[in-house]
N, C-alpha and C positions, 0 to 999 in steps of 0.2 A: 650747497652753493653750486650755481650753474657753471658749466664750462664756458658757455657763451651767453652774453646778455645782448639782446637786440633792443635798441632804444629808438622809439619814434618821438621826434621833437616837433612841436609846432602848436600854434594857436588856431584851433579849428573854428574860431569865430571870425577869422580874417582870411577867408577864401584860401588861396594857394599856400599861405603860411602854414596851414595845417596838413600839407601833403605828407610830411614825415609820419604823422600819426595815422593818416589814411593808408599809407603803404604798410605800416606795421599791422593794422587791422586786416588788410587784404591778404598778406602773405601768411599770417597766422592761421587763416581759414583755408588756405589752399591745399594743405597736406597735414598729415600727422607728423608732428615734430618730436624728436627725442626729448625726454624729460631733462636732459642736460642743457637744453636751450630755454632761457627765460626771456619772455617778451614783456617789455615795460613801456607803458604810455608815459612819456616824460613831460607831457603838457608843453607849456611854454619854456621849459628848461630852467636854467639858472642854478642857484646854489642849492635848491632843494634836491638836486641830482647827486650831491656829494656822496651820500650813502650808496646809491645805485652804482656809481662809478667805482667807489672804493672796494666794493664787494665783487666786482667783475674780474674774471680771469682774462677773457677776450671780449671785445665789444664791436658790434656793428651799429652804426647810427644812421638814421634817415632824417633828413632835414631839408629845408628850403633856404636859399641864400641868394643874394644879389651877386651875380658873377659876370654881368654884362654879356650874357649869352642870349640866344633866342629862347623865349619861354618854352619850357618843357624839356630843354636839354639838361643833361645831368653829367656829373663827374663823380668818380670814386677817388677819394683823396685820403690823406692821413692828417692828423692834427698839425703836423709841421707845415703843411701846405695852406693852412687857413690864415687869412688876413683879418685881424679884428677891426671892428669899428672904433673910432675915437670915443672916449668917454662921454663927450658932450651930446652924442646921438642916443644915449641910453635913457630910458624913461625912469628907471629906478635901480636900486641895488639888486633887486630881484631879476633885473634884465641883464644878468651876467652872460656873456657869450660862453659857449661850450669850451672854448680853449682856455678861458680863465678858470673855469671850474676844474678842468683837467690839470692845470698848473697847480692849483691848490691841493688837489689829491696827490700829485707827485711830491709836492713840498712837505706835506704834513702826514701823509698816510701811504696809500697805494694807488697806482694808476695801472690799468691793464697794459701788458706788453704789446698786444695786438689791438689796434683800433682802426677800423675802416669806416669812412663816412661817405654815404651816398647822398650827394647834394643836388637838389633840383632847382633850376632857375624858375621862379614863379612868374606868372603873367600879371597877377594883381594880388596885393595884400590889403585890399579895402575890406570893410566890414561885410560879412556874409558867411553863411555856414556851408556853402557848397563850393567845390573846386570850380574854377573857370572852365569854359568849354575848351580852351586851349590845352589845359592840363588833363581834362577828362579824355581828350582825344588821344593822348599818349600814355594814359594811366596804365594800360595793360603792359606796354613796353617797359615802363618804369617798374611795375610790380615784378615782371619777369627778371629784370636786372637785380632788383632787391632780393628776390628769392635765390637767384644764382649766387649772389654775394654771400648770403647767410650760409648756403650749402657749402661754398668754398671755404669759408672761415671755420665752419664746424667740421669740415672734412667728411661730409656725408653726400650721398647721391639721391 
């Protein structure tokens, strides 16, 4: 079992919606990480992440979200700071937000004590497999922040 699970969430077929997965891929390649850190591509998220979250001791999540900020800006938040979308905006039951999945884990099993979420404001979530030029322009800055966050939570240099 890993001491820290790093989870990238996002649909890589919808431009900047996939930034969480792209950040995961980038920082995983930047250095040699201790075996105590597990990197997980969570895809579009949802209830299929229950097992990943339940088995995590500590967790860092990378994701995109509408925060009414300038595209490319990011925040590091906790689950308590997340505001969920109303149910009528969801496409299916597989479209569960991370906070709902975390609540289910807490209610029925285990939820990590430490969860930090790096959330990026997307420029576009239209169909397309590439990040927008706006997000590409700040991607190195985002990856630096993501790497620093993982190192802080894992307590490594």
